[in-house]
C-alpha positions as CSV (number, residue, x, y, z in Angstrom):
1,M,-37.1,-98.3,103.9
2,K,-35.2,-95.4,103.8
3,N,-37.1,-92.2,102.8
4,D,-34.6,-90.4,100.5
5,L,-37.9,-87.8,98.7
6,F,-35.7,-84.8,100.2
7,N,-32.4,-86.2,100.2
8,L,-30.0,-83.8,98.1
9,E,-26.8,-85.7,98.9
10,G,-24.5,-85.3,95.2
11,Q,-25.9,-82.4,94.4
12,T,-24.7,-78.8,94.1
13,A,-27.0,-75.9,95.4
14,V,-25.9,-72.0,94.5
15,V,-27.3,-70.2,96.5
16,I,-27.1,-66.0,95.4
17,G,-28.2,-63.8,98.2
18,G,-27.0,-66.2,100.7
19,T,-25.2,-63.5,102.9
20,G,-28.6,-62.0,104.3
21,A,-30.7,-63.1,106.9
22,L,-33.4,-64.8,104.7
23,G,-31.1,-66.3,102.0
24,G,-28.5,-67.8,104.8
25,A,-31.4,-69.5,106.6
26,M,-32.4,-70.9,103.3
27,A,-28.8,-71.7,102.5
28,E,-28.4,-73.7,105.6
29,A,-32.1,-75.9,104.8
30,L,-30.2,-76.9,101.7
31,G,-27.2,-78.0,103.2
32,S,-29.0,-80.3,105.8
33,A,-30.4,-81.6,103.3
34,G,-27.3,-82.7,102.3
35,A,-26.4,-80.7,99.1
36,K,-23.1,-78.7,98.6
37,V,-23.9,-74.9,99.0
38,V,-22.1,-72.3,97.2
39,V,-23.0,-69.3,99.2
40,G,-23.2,-66.6,96.3
41,G,-22.5,-62.7,96.8
42,R,-20.3,-59.6,97.6
43,N,-19.8,-59.4,101.1
44,A,-17.5,-62.1,101.6
45,E,-17.4,-61.9,105.7
46,R,-21.0,-62.4,105.5
47,G,-20.4,-65.1,103.1
48,Q,-18.1,-67.0,105.2
49,E,-20.4,-66.7,108.4
50,C,-22.9,-68.3,106.2
51,V,-20.3,-70.9,105.1
52,E,-19.2,-71.9,109.0
53,R,-23.0,-71.9,109.8
54,I,-23.7,-74.8,107.1
55,E,-20.1,-76.9,108.5
56,G,-20.6,-76.8,112.2
57,A,-24.2,-78.4,111.0
58,G,-22.2,-81.3,109.3
59,G,-23.1,-79.7,105.8
60,K,-20.6,-78.8,102.8
61,A,-20.1,-75.0,101.8
62,I,-18.2,-72.6,100.4
63,F,-18.5,-69.1,99.4
64,Q,-18.1,-67.9,95.8
65,S,-17.9,-63.8,94.7
66,M,-20.1,-62.6,92.6
67,D,-21.8,-59.6,91.5
68,V,-25.5,-60.1,90.3
69,L,-26.0,-57.4,88.3
70,D,-22.7,-58.5,86.5
71,Q,-23.4,-60.8,83.8
72,G,-19.1,-61.0,83.7
73,S,-18.9,-61.7,86.9
74,L,-21.8,-64.3,86.9
75,I,-20.0,-66.0,84.0
76,E,-16.9,-66.4,86.1
77,A,-18.8,-67.4,89.0
78,R,-20.0,-70.6,86.8
79,E,-17.3,-71.3,86.1
80,A,-15.6,-71.6,88.9
81,I,-18.5,-73.5,90.2
82,L,-18.1,-76.2,88.0
83,Q,-14.5,-76.4,87.9
84,S,-14.8,-77.0,91.8
85,C,-18.0,-79.3,92.0
86,G,-18.9,-80.7,88.7
87,S,-22.4,-79.3,88.2
88,V,-25.4,-76.4,89.6
89,D,-28.1,-78.9,90.3
90,I,-30.2,-76.3,92.5
91,L,-30.1,-72.7,91.8
92,L,-31.9,-70.2,94.5
93,N,-32.0,-66.5,93.6
94,A,-32.2,-65.0,96.7
95,A,-30.8,-61.5,95.6
96,G,-33.2,-58.6,96.6
97,G,-33.9,-55.8,98.3
98,N,-35.8,-52.2,98.5
99,H,-34.5,-48.1,98.0
100,P,-35.8,-45.9,100.5
101,D,-35.9,-43.3,97.8
102,A,-38.4,-46.0,95.8
103,T,-41.0,-46.0,99.1
104,L,-43.7,-43.5,99.1
105,P,-44.1,-42.1,102.5
106,P,-48.3,-41.5,103.6
107,G,-49.3,-39.1,101.4
108,A,-46.8,-38.6,99.1
109,D,-47.1,-38.0,95.5
110,F,-46.4,-41.2,93.2
111,C,-46.0,-38.5,90.0
112,K,-42.7,-37.7,92.0
113,L,-41.5,-40.7,92.3
114,P,-38.1,-40.9,91.2
115,L,-37.2,-42.8,88.4
116,E,-33.8,-43.6,89.0
117,A,-34.9,-44.9,92.5
118,W,-37.5,-47.4,90.5
119,N,-34.9,-48.5,88.3
120,T,-32.5,-49.4,91.3
121,V,-35.2,-51.9,92.5
122,F,-36.0,-53.3,89.3
123,N,-32.4,-54.1,88.4
124,L,-31.7,-55.4,91.8
125,N,-35.0,-57.5,92.3
126,L,-35.1,-58.8,88.7
127,V,-32.8,-58.4,86.6
128,G,-29.9,-59.3,88.6
129,G,-31.9,-60.9,91.3
130,V,-33.5,-63.6,88.4
131,L,-32.8,-63.0,85.1
132,L,-29.0,-62.7,84.6
133,P,-28.6,-65.8,87.3
134,S,-31.2,-67.5,85.1
135,Q,-29.2,-67.0,81.9
136,V,-25.9,-67.8,83.3
137,F,-26.7,-70.6,85.4
138,G,-29.3,-71.7,83.2
139,E,-26.4,-72.2,80.6
140,A,-25.1,-75.4,82.8
141,M,-28.4,-76.3,83.6
142,L,-29.6,-77.1,79.6
143,T,-26.4,-78.8,79.0
144,A,-26.5,-81.2,81.9
145,G,-30.4,-81.3,81.1
146,R,-31.2,-81.3,84.4
147,G,-32.1,-78.4,87.2
148,S,-34.5,-76.4,89.9
149,I,-34.5,-73.1,89.9
150,I,-36.1,-71.3,92.8
151,N,-36.9,-67.2,93.0
152,I,-38.1,-65.7,96.3
153,A,-40.9,-63.8,94.7
154,S,-42.6,-62.0,97.9
155,M,-46.3,-61.2,99.2
156,S,-45.8,-57.5,97.7
157,G,-45.5,-59.3,94.7
158,M,-49.1,-60.6,94.7
159,I,-51.1,-57.8,96.5
160,P,-49.4,-54.3,95.4
161,L,-49.1,-53.2,99.3
162,S,-49.1,-49.1,100.0
163,R,-46.1,-47.2,100.0
164,V,-43.5,-50.3,98.4
165,V,-44.7,-49.9,94.9
166,A,-41.8,-50.3,93.3
167,Y,-40.3,-53.3,95.1
168,S,-44.1,-54.8,94.9
169,A,-44.3,-54.0,91.1
170,A,-40.6,-55.6,90.9
171,K,-41.7,-59.0,92.6
172,S,-44.7,-59.5,90.7
173,A,-42.0,-59.2,87.8
174,V,-40.4,-62.1,89.2
175,I,-43.6,-64.2,89.6
176,N,-44.5,-63.8,85.7
177,L,-40.5,-64.3,85.0
178,T,-40.8,-67.5,86.9
179,Q,-44.0,-68.7,85.2
180,F,-42.6,-67.6,81.6
181,L,-39.0,-69.9,82.2
182,A,-41.0,-72.8,83.8
183,R,-42.9,-73.0,80.2
184,E,-39.9,-72.6,78.4
185,W,-37.6,-75.2,79.9
186,A,-40.2,-77.6,81.0
187,T,-39.0,-80.7,78.7
188,K,-35.5,-79.5,79.1
189,G,-35.6,-81.1,82.5
190,I,-35.6,-77.6,84.8
191,R,-38.4,-76.7,86.6
192,V,-38.5,-72.7,87.9
193,N,-40.9,-72.1,91.0
194,A,-40.8,-69.2,93.0
195,L,-41.4,-69.1,96.9
196,S,-43.7,-65.8,98.1
197,P,-42.7,-65.5,101.9
198,G,-45.1,-63.4,103.6
199,F,-43.7,-60.9,106.7
200,F,-40.6,-62.2,107.9
201,P,-38.5,-59.5,110.5
202,A,-35.1,-58.9,108.9
203,D,-32.5,-55.8,108.8
204,Q,-34.2,-54.4,105.5
205,N,-37.5,-54.2,107.6
206,R,-37.0,-54.3,111.2
207,K,-37.7,-50.8,111.3
208,L,-40.7,-50.2,109.7
209,L,-42.1,-53.5,112.0
210,F,-40.8,-52.7,115.2
211,Q,-40.5,-49.6,117.7
212,P,-36.7,-49.6,119.1
213,D,-38.4,-50.5,122.1
214,G,-39.6,-53.6,120.2
215,S,-43.3,-52.7,120.4
216,Y,-45.2,-52.6,116.6
217,T,-44.9,-50.1,114.8
218,E,-48.4,-49.0,113.2
219,R,-47.6,-50.7,110.0
220,G,-46.3,-53.6,112.3
221,Q,-49.5,-53.9,113.8
222,Q,-51.7,-54.0,110.5
223,I,-49.7,-56.5,109.3
224,I,-50.3,-58.8,112.4
225,G,-53.8,-58.1,112.6
226,H,-54.1,-58.8,109.1
227,T,-52.0,-62.5,109.4
228,P,-54.4,-65.2,110.8
229,M,-51.8,-66.7,112.8
230,A,-51.2,-63.5,114.7
231,R,-47.1,-63.3,114.5
232,F,-44.2,-62.8,112.2
233,G,-42.8,-65.7,110.0
234,D,-39.4,-67.3,111.4
235,P,-36.8,-68.0,108.6
236,E,-36.5,-71.3,109.5
237,E,-40.0,-72.1,108.7
238,L,-39.2,-71.2,104.6
239,A,-36.4,-74.4,104.8
240,G,-39.6,-77.1,104.4
241,A,-41.0,-75.3,101.2
242,I,-37.4,-74.6,99.8
243,V,-36.0,-78.3,100.2
244,W,-39.2,-79.5,98.7
245,L,-38.9,-77.4,95.4
246,A,-35.0,-78.2,95.4
247,S,-36.0,-81.8,95.2
248,S,-36.4,-83.7,91.7
249,K,-37.8,-86.6,93.6
250,A,-40.3,-84.6,95.8
251,S,-41.5,-82.0,93.5
252,S,-40.4,-83.8,90.0
253,F,-44.3,-82.6,88.8
254,V,-44.0,-78.8,90.2
255,T,-43.1,-75.9,88.1
256,G,-44.7,-72.4,87.2
257,Q,-45.7,-71.9,90.5
258,N,-45.7,-69.9,93.0
259,I,-45.4,-71.3,96.8
260,V,-46.9,-68.9,99.3
261,V,-45.1,-69.1,102.8
262,D,-47.1,-66.5,105.0
263,G,-49.1,-67.5,108.1
264,G,-52.5,-67.3,105.9
265,F,-51.8,-63.5,105.1
266,S,-52.9,-64.0,101.4
267,S,-56.1,-65.5,102.5
268,T,-57.2,-62.5,104.6
269,T,-59.2,-59.2,102.8
270,I,-57.0,-55.9,103.6
């Protein structure tokens, strides 16, 4: 008997931030499970590359231009998606990032952290990363009476890591907002969960983790030392959790949760 718990055929998954390394890997995972994937973002070239990878693996995908910090842009994107795809069944909010001016070097004075940099990080990770997309695409889900929203949080949203203070605080707020929306929409057919990856090398953190010769930086060594599996994660290792949370059959009674994929990092004391 066929097991279709993780079959997403006939569903449309909007992946905001699918132009990034982790977002792209998660978009590919949804495509491999049968969903039609809408790769959303501002970088059309990188978005199209993600589309081509999904299609090359036998999936269906399109790129849709959108700016997560522009509500009007998100509304236009939603209407275009509804017209071309008919529905929005899955929303993956994977846009986010840090700002160098909001990162405190060792010994830096927290009192001197620029408010502008702090606001930039919060706007990207919380306002554009979750709030506005959930409002805009959530309306379509509320009308349909069904949907799954997955917000990408972070290990630093659970454990306030040194230096990345604004990013940690913003990701903590992502988890909190996820729980709020899950409670608000629990009886309306919409599940809202978060996924907190541990440490996955990507363009934005590679210099923090690796020396130019490929060896670990001091920071990278500290992280590996506190990760029971003694390695960093591979983006493909997020695929199972994403497809599980997206599937209305596999995770039908799961909402308001923060799923951690971290090689055991959060189980240790730092």
